[in-house]
N, C-alpha and C positions, 0 to 999 in steps of 0.2 A: 144200629149198623155202624161199622167202623170203616172209614175211608182211608186207604193207604195207596202207596205207589210201589210198583215193581219195575225192575229194569230188565229188558231183553236186549242184549247187545248194547247199542247206545240209545235205544228207544225207551221212553217212559210209558208204562202201561198203567193207567188208572184202574183201581179195583176197589171193591167194597165187600165187606164180609157181613153176611146176615147171620147174626148169632142165633136167632130163633130157628132157622132152618139149617144152620151150619153149612152154608153154601157161599162160595166166592163168586162174585159177578165181576166181569172184566169189561172195559170199554171196547166195544167193537171197532170204533173208529181208530183207537190207538193200535189195536192189533192189525187192522188193515194197513195203517201207516207203516208199521214195522215190517209187514210182509211185502208190500208193494213199493215202499219208499215214494209213494205218490206225493206230489206237491199239495194236492187237496184230497186226502183220503175220504173225506165226507162225500164228495161227488161220486167216488167209486162205490160207496155204500148205498147212496141214494139211488143209483142206477139199478141196484139189485133189490131195492125196497119198495113196498107198495104203500099207497096212501092209506091212512086209517079211515074208518067209516065217515068221520066228520071232515075229511079232506085235508087234514093237517099232517105235517111231518113232525115227528117228535125230535126234540133237540138232543137228547142223550139216549143212546141205546147201550144196553149191557147184555151179557150172556153168561150163563153158568159155564163151567169148564166143559161139560158134556156138549152143550150147544156150540160153544166156541170151537171145539174140535171138529164139529160138522162144518162150520163156516170155513175153518182153515183148510179142510179137505176140498172145498169148492173153489178156492182161490189158487190158480196155478202160480206157484212161487217156489224158487229154490230154498227159501227160508222156512217152508212149511214144516219139514222134519225137525230142524233145530228148534223151531218154536214149540212143537209138540213136546220135545224133550224138556225144554225150559218149563213148560206148563206142568209137566209131571213132577219136576223138582220142586216147584212152588207148592204143589199139593202135598208132596212128601214131607216138606218142612213143616207144614201145618199139622200133618198127622203126628209127626214126632213131638211137636209141642203139646198136642192133646194128651199123648202118653206120658210125657215128662214136662209138666208145667214150668219147671225150673228153666228150661230152654227158652220159653216165652218170656219169662222174667228177665233172663240175661239179655235177650234180644232187645227188650224194652229199655233196659238199663244202658246198653251200648248206644241205642238211638238217642236216649236222653243226654248222654255224655257228649255225643257228637253235636247235638243241637246246643247244648250248654256251652261247649267250647266255641262254637260258631257265634253264639250270642255274646260271649265275653270278648271275642276279637272285635266284633262290631262296636261294642261299648268302648273298648280301649281306643279304637280309631276315632270315635266320636269325641273323646277327651282330647 
C-alpha cells in the first residue's frame, strides 16, 4: 500500500492506495475537518460512530471513495459539493495515469525534484 497526501483547498487529506484492489482509501477525520472546519473533527466522527464489539474505538478510520461520498452526503456543509468535485478529479487523475504510465512517472519525477530541492536548501542552511 502506498501512503500519500492530497490537498483540498487548504486542508491536507491523508490517503492510501491499495494496489491489490486498486482502491484509494481516505482519512475520514481529515475529510470531516475539511467539511466542518471543526476544532476537533475526531469528536464529530465519534458522535456518529458505534463502538466495536470489544468496546474499543479505532484510532484511524478510512473509507473508499464510494463510502466517502455517502459520508459527505450525510454531513450538512456548503463544502460538500466542492469536495465531491475534488474527489472526482483525484480519481480522474489516477485513471489517466493508469492509461498513460508516463504521467505517473512524470508526477513522481516532479515530486522527487521538489523534495530534492527542499533537501538541498536545508543542507545549505545547515552549512
